[in-house]
C-alpha positions in Angstrom: -79.8 -64.9 23.3 -80.0 -61.6 21.5 -82.5 -59.5 19.6 -81.3 -57.4 16.7 -83.2 -54.7 14.9 -81.8 -54.3 11.4 -82.7 -51.3 9.2 -83.4 -52.2 5.5 -83.3 -49.9 2.5 -86.2 -47.5 2.0 -85.5 -47.6 -1.8 -82.2 -48.5 -3.4 -81.1 -52.0 -2.3 -77.5 -50.6 -2.3 -78.3 -48.7 0.9 -78.1 -51.9 2.9 -75.1 -51.8 5.3 -72.3 -54.5 5.3 -73.0 -55.2 9.0 -76.7 -55.5 8.4 -76.1 -58.2 5.9 -73.6 -60.0 8.2 -76.1 -60.0 11.1 -79.0 -61.3 9.0 -76.7 -64.1 7.8 -75.6 -65.0 11.4 -78.9 -65.0 13.3 -81.1 -68.1 13.8 -84.4 -66.4 12.7 -85.5 -63.2 10.8 -88.8 -61.7 11.7 -90.1 -59.9 8.6 -93.1 -57.5 8.2 -93.9 -59.0 4.8 -91.9 -62.2 3.9 -92.6 -61.7 0.2 -91.0 -58.2 0.2 -88.1 -59.2 2.5 -87.3 -62.3 0.5 -86.3 -60.1 -2.5 -83.8 -58.3 -0.3 -82.5 -61.5 1.2 -82.1 -63.2 -2.1 -80.2 -60.2 -3.4 -77.6 -60.6 -0.7 -77.6 -64.4 -0.6 -79.1 -64.6 2.9 -80.7 -67.9 3.6 -81.8 -67.5 7.2 -85.3 -68.8 8.0 -88.1 -66.1 7.8 -91.1 -65.7 10.0 -94.0 -63.2 9.5 -94.1 -60.5 12.2 -96.4 -57.5 11.6 -98.9 -55.2 13.3 -101.7 -57.7 13.0 -99.9 -60.6 14.8 -97.3 -58.9 17.0 -99.4 -58.8 20.2 -100.2 -62.6 19.8 -96.6 -63.6 19.0 -94.5 -61.6 21.5 -94.7 -64.1 24.3 -93.6 -67.1 22.2 -90.8 -65.1 20.6 -89.5 -64.1 24.1 -89.5 -67.7 25.1 -87.4 -68.6 22.0 -85.0 -65.8 22.8 -84.7 -67.0 26.4 -84.1 -70.4 25.0 -81.0 -69.2 23.2 -82.4 -68.3 19.8 -80.8 -65.2 18.2 -83.4 -63.2 16.3 -83.3 -60.2 13.9 -86.3 -58.0 13.1 -86.7 -56.3 9.7 -89.5 -54.3 8.1 -90.5 -53.7 4.5 -88.3 -50.6 4.6 -86.4 -48.5 7.1 -85.8 -49.0 10.8 -88.0 -51.4 12.8 -90.0 -49.6 15.5 -90.3 -46.3 13.6 -94.0 -46.4 12.5 -93.4 -50.1 12.0 -93.5 -53.3 14.2 -90.7 -53.8 16.7 -91.5 -51.7 19.8 -93.5 -54.3 21.7 -90.9 -57.0 21.3 -88.1 -54.7 22.3 -89.9 -53.5 25.4 -90.7 -57.1 26.5 -87.1 -58.3 25.7 -85.7 -55.5 27.9 -88.1 -56.4 30.7 -86.9 -60.0 30.5 -83.2 -59.1 30.6 -82.6 -60.0 26.9 -79.8 -58.1 25.1 -81.2 -55.8 22.4 -79.2 -54.0 19.7 -80.5 -51.7 17.0 -78.1 -51.3 14.1 -77.7 -47.8 12.5 -79.0 -47.5 9.0 -81.8 -46.4 6.7 -84.9 -44.5 7.9 -87.0 -42.4 5.6 -87.4 -39.2 7.7 -83.8 -38.3 8.1 -82.9 -37.7 4.4 -86.3 -36.1 3.9 -85.7 -33.7 6.8 -82.2 -32.8 5.5 -83.4 -32.4 1.9 -86.2 -30.1 3.0 -84.0 -27.1 3.8 -86.2 -26.4 6.9 -84.6 -26.2 10.4 -83.5 -29.6 11.6 -81.9 -28.6 14.9 -85.3 -29.0 16.7 -88.0 -31.3 15.3 -90.8 -33.5 16.3 -91.6 -36.9 14.7 -95.4 -37.4 14.4 -95.5 -40.5 12.2 -98.9 -41.3 10.6 -101.7 -39.0 11.8 -105.0 -40.7 12.7 -106.9 -41.7 9.6 -110.4 -40.8 10.8 -111.2 -40.4 14.5 -109.1 -37.6 16.0 -107.4 -36.6 12.7 -108.8 -33.0 12.7 -107.9 -32.6 16.4 -104.4 -33.8 15.7 -104.0 -31.3 12.9 -105.3 -28.5 15.0 -102.6 -29.1 17.6 -99.9 -28.5 14.9 -100.9 -24.8 14.6 -98.8 -23.6 17.5 -95.9 -26.1 17.2 -92.6 -24.2 16.8 -90.4 -27.2 15.9 -90.2 -28.6 12.4 -92.8 -31.4 12.1 -92.3 -34.8 10.4 -95.4 -36.6 9.1 -95.7 -39.9 7.3 -98.6 -40.2 4.8 -100.1 -42.5 2.3 -99.9 -41.3 -1.4 -103.7 -41.7 -1.5 -104.2 -39.2 1.3 -101.4 -36.7 0.5 -103.6 -34.2 -1.3 -106.3 -34.3 1.4 -103.6 -33.8 4.1 -102.2 -30.7 2.4 -105.8 -29.3 2.0 -106.4 -30.0 5.7 -103.1 -28.3 6.7 -104.0 -25.2 4.7 -107.4 -25.0 6.5 -105.6 -24.9 9.9 -102.2 -23.4 9.2 -103.0 -21.2 6.1 -101.6 -21.5 2.6 -98.3 -19.8 3.2 -96.7 -22.2 5.7 -93.5 -23.7 4.3 -93.5 -27.5 3.5 -91.4 -30.1 1.8 -92.8 -33.4 0.5 -90.4 -36.2 -0.4 -91.4 -39.5 -2.1 -89.7 -42.5 -3.4 -86.6 -41.7 -1.4 -83.4 -43.1 -2.9 -85.3 -44.7 -5.8 -85.0 -44.0 -9.5 -87.9 -41.5 -9.5 -87.2 -39.9 -6.2 -88.8 -36.4 -5.8 -88.9 -33.6 -3.3 -91.3 -30.7 -3.7 -90.7 -27.6 -1.7 -92.6 -24.4 -1.2 -95.7 -23.1 0.5 -98.5 -25.4 1.3 -100.5 -23.9 -1.5 -97.7 -24.4 -4.0 -97.0 -28.0 -3.1 -100.7 -28.8 -3.1 -101.0 -27.4 -6.6 -98.0 -29.5 -7.7 -99.4 -32.8 -6.4 -103.0 -32.1 -7.7 -101.6 -32.2 -11.2 -100.2 -35.7 -11.0 -100.8 -39.2 -9.7 -99.0 -39.6 -6.4 -97.0 -42.8 -5.9 -94.6 -44.1 -3.3 -93.9 -43.7 0.3 -94.4 -40.1 1.5 -92.6 -38.0 4.1 -94.0 -34.5 4.8 -91.7 -32.0 6.5 -93.7 -29.0 7.8 -92.2 -25.8 9.0 -92.9 -24.8 12.6 -94.6 -21.6 13.7 -92.1 -18.7 13.5 -92.3 -16.3 16.4 
């Protein structure tokens, strides 16, 4: 019995690792955030392992049954639509319970969106804090207020539909001159990284329709 967490490409399918493909071919079952999305990847690499849906809306209800299958000898791999499971995606609950039950867990190294975005930003990456998605409504303004005195580089995930609003909210709290880098469509054909002050990057994205997965890298407070 073993639980694997297998990173999948955040954009270009060629970013899948050889070992990731081998593991997905060898396990008994693959848990996928969206089976339709994952099936494209699996077909590309000739992977015929059975798929089961596993996402934020059913993970609490399915953890117990999955643990029983693992204890019964089933080998399972978890994948998400893109990136590493557990990083702002399903995976943590199952990993935590598997460890409690003495089940072997292994996360393969591989793709995750924030690492290339952080390196591409040109902002300090020796000390950083990963914030994931900020609250959508309740607590959002409070969460943004807490960023004002953060000295480390900050990593934020955001929906393309809320990016402009986020940049406007950051300007209200941090001022227009704080340095920021926004990466979208990482490793895809139309990948883009916009760097500059909050005011400059806001102006850039106000002039276009924003698409794709978004990673915001925000400079910490300089003392």
